[in-house]
N, C-alpha and C positions, 0 to 999 in steps of 0.2 A: 503494499498500500503506500510505503514510502516512496519508492521509486515511480508509482502513478502520480503523487502529489508533487515531487520535483518536476516531471515530465509536463504537468500540467502547469506548473508555475513559469517553466521556460517558455512555454507555448505562448503564455498570456503576456509576457514580458518581452518577448522578442522583436514585438513592434517598437518597443523604445529604442533598439538598437538598429533598426533598420534606416536606410536613406530616402529623403523625400525623393519620389519619382521624378517631382519638378526640378528637384537639383542636379538629378541625374541628368535631365533633359537639358538643362541651361549648361551643365558641364560641357556636355557633347556638342553642343551649338558652338560654345566658346572655343572647343579644340578646331572643329570646322572652321570657323572665322579665322583662327591664327594660323591654320594650314593654308588658306586661301591668302591671306595677306604676305605671306611667306614669299608665295610666287610673284615674283616679279615679269612680267612679260617684257619690260625693257631691255632685261638681260640676255633675250633670245639672241642667239649667233647663228651662224650659217652651220656650224657642227650641231645645233640643236636640230635643224631642218634636215641636215644631213641625215641625222640618226633616226628620225622619225620615217623617213624615206627608207631608210635600211629596213628598220622593223617592219613597216608595210611589204616590202619586197619578201623579206623572209617568212611571215605571216602567210603570204599569197604563196610562196614555193611551198611551204610544209603546213599546209590545211590540217592535216592529221596529227601533227606533232601538238604536243601540251603547251601553252603560251610561255610556261617558264623556261620551256627548253628552247624556244625561239628568242625569248630575251637573253638567255645565257650566250646563245651564239653571237647575239648582235653585239652584246656589250664586249665579247671579247674581241669582235673583228672592228668594230668601229673605228677605234683610235688607231688600228695600222690602215684602215681604209682610208681615212681621213690623212693620214701623214702624206699618202699617195696620190691624194688629189691634185691637179695642176691649180695654179693661181687663179688662173680663169674659172675652173670651176668652184673653187671655193670663193670666189667672188660673187659667181651665180648663186650659191646657197646665202651668202651674207645678204644679197638683195632681195631674196624671197624673205628671209627673216625680217627684214625691215619692214616688207609689205605686211606681214602679218602683225606685226605690232602697230 
């Protein structure tokens, strides 16, 4: 009977230890706002456009592959491929980045 009383007591007071659902929602919204404020589109460069094109091409080429596999391939290849781009190609990507912003 003591165990039953203790369990009943804990069940009754658990509300005192729970967080307010409105506060949870407010915290989630604040995190989303902070994450969006951290994104600065003015900092977009040609490399970002190049990387998004590379990800798109990789996804189209490997429809059956998981997205994490495509992202891993792209992140490994991107810097090497970017270094091989001609100055004209880099300028073209920079112009596209300026148009997006």
